HTML snippet that shows the backbone in 3Dmol.js (N, CA, C, O; Angstrom):
<script src="https://3Dmol.org/build/3Dmol-min.js"></script>
<div id="view" style="width:600px;height:400px;position:relative"></div>
<script>
const pdb = `
ATOM      1  N   UNK A   1     109.566  87.276  76.793  1.00  0.00           N
ATOM      2  CA  UNK A   1     108.254  87.763  77.142  1.00  0.00           C
ATOM      3  C   UNK A   1     107.683  86.899  78.264  1.00  0.00           C
ATOM      4  O   UNK A   1     107.811  85.675  78.246  1.00  0.00           O
ATOM      5  N   UNK A   2     107.062  87.541  79.222  1.00  0.00           N
ATOM      6  CA  UNK A   2     106.521  86.842  80.375  1.00  0.00           C
ATOM      7  C   UNK A   2     105.021  86.629  80.203  1.00  0.00           C
ATOM      8  O   UNK A   2     104.289  87.543  79.822  1.00  0.00           O
ATOM      9  N   UNK A   3     104.577  85.411  80.490  1.00  0.00           N
ATOM     10  CA  UNK A   3     103.145  85.138  80.420  1.00  0.00           C
ATOM     11  C   UNK A   3     102.585  85.104  81.838  1.00  0.00           C
ATOM     12  O   UNK A   3     103.271  84.687  82.772  1.00  0.00           O
ATOM     13  N   UNK A   4     101.344  85.541  81.994  1.00  0.00           N
ATOM     14  CA  UNK A   4     100.728  85.549  83.313  1.00  0.00           C
ATOM     15  C   UNK A   4      99.545  84.596  83.331  1.00  0.00           C
ATOM     16  O   UNK A   4      98.831  84.448  82.339  1.00  0.00           O
ATOM     17  N   UNK A   5      99.354  83.961  84.464  1.00  0.00           N
ATOM     18  CA  UNK A   5      98.240  83.052  84.656  1.00  0.00           C
ATOM     19  C   UNK A   5      97.060  83.845  85.188  1.00  0.00           C
ATOM     20  O   UNK A   5      97.116  84.388  86.292  1.00  0.00           O
ATOM     21  N   UNK A   6      95.992  83.910  84.404  1.00  0.00           N
ATOM     22  CA  UNK A   6      94.793  84.652  84.801  1.00  0.00           C
ATOM     23  C   UNK A   6      93.607  83.703  84.781  1.00  0.00           C
ATOM     24  O   UNK A   6      93.355  83.030  83.782  1.00  0.00           O
ATOM     25  N   UNK A   7      92.871  83.653  85.905  1.00  0.00           N
ATOM     26  CA  UNK A   7      91.672  82.827  86.000  1.00  0.00           C
ATOM     27  C   UNK A   7      90.560  83.653  86.616  1.00  0.00           C
ATOM     28  O   UNK A   7      90.818  84.562  87.405  1.00  0.00           O
ATOM     29  N   UNK A   8      89.329  83.340  86.261  1.00  0.00           N
ATOM     30  CA  UNK A   8      88.174  84.010  86.849  1.00  0.00           C
ATOM     31  C   UNK A   8      87.273  82.944  87.449  1.00  0.00           C
ATOM     32  O   UNK A   8      86.941  81.955  86.796  1.00  0.00           O
ATOM     33  N   UNK A   9      86.880  83.157  88.704  1.00  0.00           N
ATOM     34  CA  UNK A   9      86.025  82.192  89.385  1.00  0.00           C
ATOM     35  C   UNK A   9      85.040  82.877  90.318  1.00  0.00           C
ATOM     36  O   UNK A   9      85.099  84.090  90.522  1.00  0.00           O
ATOM     37  N   UNK A  10      84.137  82.089  90.881  1.00  0.00           N
ATOM     38  CA  UNK A  10      83.111  82.605  91.770  1.00  0.00           C
ATOM     39  C   UNK A  10      83.471  82.283  93.220  1.00  0.00           C
ATOM     40  O   UNK A  10      83.863  81.158  93.532  1.00  0.00           O
ATOM     41  N   UNK A  11      83.335  83.277  94.108  1.00  0.00           N
ATOM     42  CA  UNK A  11      83.655  83.124  95.531  1.00  0.00           C
ATOM     43  C   UNK A  11      82.570  82.269  96.185  1.00  0.00           C
ATOM     44  O   UNK A  11      81.380  82.564  96.073  1.00  0.00           O
ATOM     45  N   UNK A  12      83.001  81.197  96.875  1.00  0.00           N
ATOM     46  CA  UNK A  12      82.035  80.341  97.565  1.00  0.00           C
ATOM     47  C   UNK A  12      82.173  80.404  99.086  1.00  0.00           C
ATOM     48  O   UNK A  12      81.207  80.129  99.798  1.00  0.00           O
ATOM     49  N   UNK A  13      83.358  80.761  99.598  1.00  0.00           N
ATOM     50  CA  UNK A  13      83.582  80.923 101.040  1.00  0.00           C
ATOM     51  C   UNK A  13      84.615  82.010 101.266  1.00  0.00           C
ATOM     52  O   UNK A  13      85.507  82.227 100.445  1.00  0.00           O
ATOM     53  N   UNK A  14      84.475  82.697 102.410  1.00  0.00           N
ATOM     54  CA  UNK A  14      85.424  83.758 102.762  1.00  0.00           C
ATOM     55  C   UNK A  14      85.965  83.537 104.159  1.00  0.00           C
ATOM     56  O   UNK A  14      85.284  82.988 105.026  1.00  0.00           O
ATOM     57  N   UNK A  15      87.180  83.965 104.365  1.00  0.00           N
ATOM     58  CA  UNK A  15      87.791  83.952 105.684  1.00  0.00           C
ATOM     59  C   UNK A  15      88.643  85.204 105.830  1.00  0.00           C
ATOM     60  O   UNK A  15      88.639  86.081 104.965  1.00  0.00           O
ATOM     61  N   UNK A  16      89.362  85.272 106.923  1.00  0.00           N
ATOM     62  CA  UNK A  16      90.217  86.422 107.162  1.00  0.00           C
ATOM     63  C   UNK A  16      91.509  86.272 106.356  1.00  0.00           C
ATOM     64  O   UNK A  16      92.407  85.524 106.740  1.00  0.00           O
ATOM     65  N   UNK A  17      91.589  86.991 105.238  1.00  0.00           N
ATOM     66  CA  UNK A  17      92.781  86.945 104.404  1.00  0.00           C
ATOM     67  C   UNK A  17      92.759  85.886 103.323  1.00  0.00           C
ATOM     68  O   UNK A  17      93.755  85.724 102.618  1.00  0.00           O
ATOM     69  N   UNK A  18      91.661  85.154 103.163  1.00  0.00           N
ATOM     70  CA  UNK A  18      91.584  84.132 102.124  1.00  0.00           C
ATOM     71  C   UNK A  18      90.157  84.032 101.585  1.00  0.00           C
ATOM     72  O   UNK A  18      89.202  84.491 102.210  1.00  0.00           O
ATOM     73  N   UNK A  19      90.045  83.423 100.416  1.00  0.00           N
ATOM     74  CA  UNK A  19      88.745  83.157  99.800  1.00  0.00           C
ATOM     75  C   UNK A  19      88.826  81.838  99.055  1.00  0.00           C
ATOM     76  O   UNK A  19      89.825  81.547  98.397  1.00  0.00           O
ATOM     77  N   UNK A  20      87.769  81.038  99.159  1.00  0.00           N
ATOM     78  CA  UNK A  20      87.657  79.825  98.358  1.00  0.00           C
ATOM     79  C   UNK A  20      86.904  80.194  97.093  1.00  0.00           C
ATOM     80  O   UNK A  20      85.805  80.747  97.145  1.00  0.00           O
ATOM     81  N   UNK A  21      87.514  79.878  95.951  1.00  0.00           N
ATOM     82  CA  UNK A  21      86.971  80.268  94.661  1.00  0.00           C
ATOM     83  C   UNK A  21      86.748  79.020  93.822  1.00  0.00           C
ATOM     84  O   UNK A  21      87.621  78.155  93.748  1.00  0.00           O
ATOM     85  N   UNK A  22      85.593  78.925  93.194  1.00  0.00           N
ATOM     86  CA  UNK A  22      85.264  77.804  92.316  1.00  0.00           C
ATOM     87  C   UNK A  22      85.648  78.169  90.887  1.00  0.00           C
ATOM     88  O   UNK A  22      85.124  79.122  90.310  1.00  0.00           O
ATOM     89  N   UNK A  23      86.583  77.384  90.324  1.00  0.00           N
ATOM     90  CA  UNK A  23      87.050  77.595  88.955  1.00  0.00           C
ATOM     91  C   UNK A  23      86.949  76.261  88.227  1.00  0.00           C
ATOM     92  O   UNK A  23      87.618  75.296  88.596  1.00  0.00           O
ATOM     93  N   UNK A  24      86.117  76.207  87.196  1.00  0.00           N
ATOM     94  CA  UNK A  24      85.938  74.979  86.406  1.00  0.00           C
ATOM     95  C   UNK A  24      85.614  73.779  87.294  1.00  0.00           C
ATOM     96  O   UNK A  24      86.210  72.712  87.148  1.00  0.00           O
ATOM     97  N   UNK A  25      84.677  73.960  88.204  1.00  0.00           N
ATOM     98  CA  UNK A  25      84.207  72.914  89.134  1.00  0.00           C
ATOM     99  C   UNK A  25      85.275  72.430  90.105  1.00  0.00           C
ATOM    100  O   UNK A  25      85.129  71.358  90.692  1.00  0.00           O
ATOM    101  N   UNK A  26      86.335  73.192  90.284  1.00  0.00           N
ATOM    102  CA  UNK A  26      87.368  72.884  91.280  1.00  0.00           C
ATOM    103  C   UNK A  26      87.462  74.059  92.232  1.00  0.00           C
ATOM    104  O   UNK A  26      87.286  75.208  91.828  1.00  0.00           O
ATOM    105  N   UNK A  27      87.740  73.774  93.500  1.00  0.00           N
ATOM    106  CA  UNK A  27      87.838  74.819  94.506  1.00  0.00           C
ATOM    107  C   UNK A  27      89.300  75.135  94.776  1.00  0.00           C
ATOM    108  O   UNK A  27      90.115  74.238  94.990  1.00  0.00           O
ATOM    109  N   UNK A  28      89.617  76.424  94.762  1.00  0.00           N
ATOM    110  CA  UNK A  28      90.974  76.882  95.073  1.00  0.00           C
ATOM    111  C   UNK A  28      90.909  77.915  96.168  1.00  0.00           C
ATOM    112  O   UNK A  28      89.994  78.738  96.190  1.00  0.00           O
ATOM    113  N   UNK A  29      91.865  77.887  97.082  1.00  0.00           N
ATOM    114  CA  UNK A  29      91.969  78.905  98.125  1.00  0.00           C
ATOM    115  C   UNK A  29      93.048  79.889  97.713  1.00  0.00           C
ATOM    116  O   UNK A  29      94.181  79.508  97.417  1.00  0.00           O
ATOM    117  N   UNK A  30      92.674  81.166  97.700  1.00  0.00           N
ATOM    118  CA  UNK A  30      93.613  82.211  97.305  1.00  0.00           C
ATOM    119  C   UNK A  30      93.696  83.259  98.404  1.00  0.00           C
ATOM    120  O   UNK A  30      92.757  83.437  99.179  1.00  0.00           O
ATOM    121  N   UNK A  31      94.814  83.943  98.460  1.00  0.00           N
ATOM    122  CA  UNK A  31      94.993  85.046  99.400  1.00  0.00           C
ATOM    123  C   UNK A  31      94.301  86.281  98.850  1.00  0.00           C
ATOM    124  O   UNK A  31      94.361  86.560  97.653  1.00  0.00           O
ATOM    125  N   UNK A  32      93.642  87.018  99.742  1.00  0.00           N
ATOM    126  CA  UNK A  32      92.994  88.260  99.326  1.00  0.00           C
ATOM    127  C   UNK A  32      93.533  89.405 100.162  1.00  0.00           C
ATOM    128  O   UNK A  32      93.876  89.234 101.332  1.00  0.00           O
ATOM    129  N   UNK A  33      93.602  90.565  99.548  1.00  0.00           N
ATOM    130  CA  UNK A  33      94.075  91.755 100.256  1.00  0.00           C
ATOM    131  C   UNK A  33      92.982  92.252 101.191  1.00  0.00           C
ATOM    132  O   UNK A  33      91.798  92.078 100.902  1.00  0.00           O
ATOM    133  N   UNK A  34      93.361  92.870 102.312  1.00  0.00           N
ATOM    134  CA  UNK A  34      92.348  93.358 103.251  1.00  0.00           C
ATOM    135  C   UNK A  34      91.526  94.526 102.714  1.00  0.00           C
ATOM    136  O   UNK A  34      90.417  94.763 103.192  1.00  0.00           O
ATOM    137  N   UNK A  35      92.045  95.259 101.733  1.00  0.00           N
ATOM    138  CA  UNK A  35      91.282  96.384 101.189  1.00  0.00           C
ATOM    139  C   UNK A  35      90.354  95.978 100.048  1.00  0.00           C
ATOM    140  O   UNK A  35      89.642  96.824  99.507  1.00  0.00           O
ATOM    141  N   UNK A  36      90.348  94.699  99.671  1.00  0.00           N
ATOM    142  CA  UNK A  36      89.479  94.207  98.618  1.00  0.00           C
ATOM    143  C   UNK A  36      88.157  93.763  99.243  1.00  0.00           C
ATOM    144  O   UNK A  36      88.108  92.762  99.959  1.00  0.00           O
ATOM    145  N   UNK A  37      87.092  94.506  98.969  1.00  0.00           N
ATOM    146  CA  UNK A  37      85.784  94.214  99.562  1.00  0.00           C
ATOM    147  C   UNK A  37      85.039  93.248  98.658  1.00  0.00           C
ATOM    148  O   UNK A  37      84.571  93.615  97.581  1.00  0.00           O
ATOM    149  N   UNK A  38      84.937  92.004  99.116  1.00  0.00           N
ATOM    150  CA  UNK A  38      84.259  90.983  98.331  1.00  0.00           C
ATOM    151  C   UNK A  38      83.218  90.285  99.181  1.00  0.00           C
ATOM    152  O   UNK A  38      83.277  90.303 100.411  1.00  0.00           O
ATOM    153  N   UNK A  39      82.264  89.668  98.502  1.00  0.00           N
ATOM    154  CA  UNK A  39      81.216  88.899  99.158  1.00  0.00           C
ATOM    155  C   UNK A  39      81.100  87.552  98.469  1.00  0.00           C
ATOM    156  O   UNK A  39      81.599  87.360  97.360  1.00  0.00           O
ATOM    157  N   UNK A  40      80.436  86.623  99.140  1.00  0.00           N
ATOM    158  CA  UNK A  40      80.167  85.325  98.538  1.00  0.00           C
ATOM    159  C   UNK A  40      79.265  85.545  97.327  1.00  0.00           C
ATOM    160  O   UNK A  40      78.278  86.276  97.409  1.00  0.00           O
ATOM    161  N   UNK A  41      79.601  84.919  96.213  1.00  0.00           N
ATOM    162  CA  UNK A  41      78.840  85.067  94.984  1.00  0.00           C
ATOM    163  C   UNK A  41      79.488  86.000  93.985  1.00  0.00           C
ATOM    164  O   UNK A  41      79.132  85.978  92.806  1.00  0.00           O
ATOM    165  N   UNK A  42      80.427  86.818  94.422  1.00  0.00           N
ATOM    166  CA  UNK A  42      81.134  87.718  93.516  1.00  0.00           C
ATOM    167  C   UNK A  42      82.112  86.922  92.646  1.00  0.00           C
ATOM    168  O   UNK A  42      82.567  85.844  93.028  1.00  0.00           O
ATOM    169  N   UNK A  43      82.420  87.467  91.492  1.00  0.00           N
ATOM    170  CA  UNK A  43      83.447  86.875  90.641  1.00  0.00           C
ATOM    171  C   UNK A  43      84.781  87.515  90.992  1.00  0.00           C
ATOM    172  O   UNK A  43      84.861  88.714  91.259  1.00  0.00           O
ATOM    173  N   UNK A  44      85.822  86.698  90.986  1.00  0.00           N
ATOM    174  CA  UNK A  44      87.136  87.171  91.375  1.00  0.00           C
ATOM    175  C   UNK A  44      88.123  86.849  90.263  1.00  0.00           C
ATOM    176  O   UNK A  44      88.145  85.732  89.746  1.00  0.00           O
ATOM    177  N   UNK A  45      88.933  87.823  89.901  1.00  0.00           N
ATOM    178  CA  UNK A  45      89.993  87.614  88.917  1.00  0.00           C
ATOM    179  C   UNK A  45      91.266  87.297  89.685  1.00  0.00           C
ATOM    180  O   UNK A  45      91.650  88.034  90.593  1.00  0.00           O
ATOM    181  N   UNK A  46      91.915  86.209  89.320  1.00  0.00           N
ATOM    182  CA  UNK A  46      93.110  85.738  90.029  1.00  0.00           C
ATOM    183  C   UNK A  46      94.288  85.763  89.072  1.00  0.00           C
ATOM    184  O   UNK A  46      94.239  85.168  87.996  1.00  0.00           O
ATOM    185  N   UNK A  47      95.349  86.458  89.470  1.00  0.00           N
ATOM    186  CA  UNK A  47      96.570  86.523  88.680  1.00  0.00           C
ATOM    187  C   UNK A  47      97.710  86.010  89.554  1.00  0.00           C
ATOM    188  O   UNK A  47      97.964  86.548  90.632  1.00  0.00           O
ATOM    189  N   UNK A  48      98.389  84.977  89.089  1.00  0.00           N
ATOM    190  CA  UNK A  48      99.515  84.372  89.829  1.00  0.00           C
ATOM    191  C   UNK A  48      99.133  84.002  91.260  1.00  0.00           C
ATOM    192  O   UNK A  48      99.866  84.338  92.190  1.00  0.00           O
ATOM    193  N   UNK A  49      98.005  83.320  91.459  1.00  0.00           N
ATOM    194  CA  UNK A  49      97.542  82.805  92.754  1.00  0.00           C
ATOM    195  C   UNK A  49      97.226  83.888  93.776  1.00  0.00           C
ATOM    196  O   UNK A  49      97.190  83.588  94.969  1.00  0.00           O
ATOM    197  N   UNK A  50      96.998  85.113  93.372  1.00  0.00           N
ATOM    198  CA  UNK A  50      96.565  86.160  94.270  1.00  0.00           C
ATOM    199  C   UNK A  50      95.388  86.898  93.650  1.00  0.00           C
ATOM    200  O   UNK A  50      95.418  87.242  92.469  1.00  0.00           O
ATOM    201  N   UNK A  51      94.348  87.142  94.449  1.00  0.00           N
ATOM    202  CA  UNK A  51      93.180  87.840  93.959  1.00  0.00           C
ATOM    203  C   UNK A  51      93.531  89.307  93.747  1.00  0.00           C
ATOM    204  O   UNK A  51      94.130  89.943  94.613  1.00  0.00           O
ATOM    205  N   UNK A  52      93.159  89.828  92.608  1.00  0.00           N
ATOM    206  CA  UNK A  52      93.507  91.213  92.303  1.00  0.00           C
ATOM    207  C   UNK A  52      92.312  92.086  92.011  1.00  0.00           C
ATOM    208  O   UNK A  52      92.417  93.307  92.130  1.00  0.00           O
ATOM    209  N   UNK A  53      91.182  91.524  91.633  1.00  0.00           N
ATOM    210  CA  UNK A  53      90.028  92.373  91.362  1.00  0.00           C
ATOM    211  C   UNK A  53      88.736  91.624  91.587  1.00  0.00           C
ATOM    212  O   UNK A  53      88.684  90.395  91.546  1.00  0.00           O
ATOM    213  N   UNK A  54      87.715  92.383  91.821  1.00  0.00           N
ATOM    214  CA  UNK A  54      86.392  91.826  92.073  1.00  0.00           C
ATOM    215  C   UNK A  54      85.461  92.303  90.962  1.00  0.00           C
ATOM    216  O   UNK A  54      85.370  93.499  90.687  1.00  0.00           O
ATOM    217  N   UNK A  55      84.781  91.368  90.335  1.00  0.00           N
ATOM    218  CA  UNK A  55      83.874  91.680  89.261  1.00  0.00           C
ATOM    219  C   UNK A  55      82.448  91.487  89.772  1.00  0.00           C
ATOM    220  O   UNK A  55      81.978  90.355  89.883  1.00  0.00           O
ATOM    221  N   UNK A  56      81.768  92.570  90.078  1.00  0.00           N
ATOM    222  CA  UNK A  56      80.412  92.501  90.633  1.00  0.00           C
ATOM    223  C   UNK A  56      79.393  92.120  89.563  1.00  0.00           C
ATOM    224  O   UNK A  56      79.414  92.657  88.456  1.00  0.00           O
ATOM    225  N   UNK A  57      78.490  91.178  89.907  1.00  0.00           N
ATOM    226  CA  UNK A  57      77.405  90.866  88.958  1.00  0.00           C
ATOM    227  C   UNK A  57      76.439  92.044  88.871  1.00  0.00           C
ATOM    228  O   UNK A  57      76.235  92.756  89.854  1.00  0.00           O
ATOM    229  N   UNK A  58      75.853  92.246  87.714  1.00  0.00           N
ATOM    230  CA  UNK A  58      74.947  93.382  87.538  1.00  0.00           C
ATOM    231  C   UNK A  58      73.541  92.940  87.350  1.00  0.00           C
ATOM    232  O   UNK A  58      72.649  93.772  87.188  1.00  0.00           O
TER     233      UNK A  58
END
`;
const viewer = $3Dmol.createViewer("view");
viewer.addModel(pdb, "pdb");
viewer.setStyle({}, {cartoon: {color: "spectrum"}});
viewer.zoomTo();
viewer.render();
</script>
């Protein structure tokens, strides 16, 4: 059985093809897909060091 690494963090900086995400008071840079529309302050779900979904605050 394969286990997957899943983390959720808040976007603090954006660039072309990358995002800096704060997870447990540590900053990580992850690759983001060009079709993923995210903004600073959004929550991002990260699976295996790649951003896969955006969780908008309500």
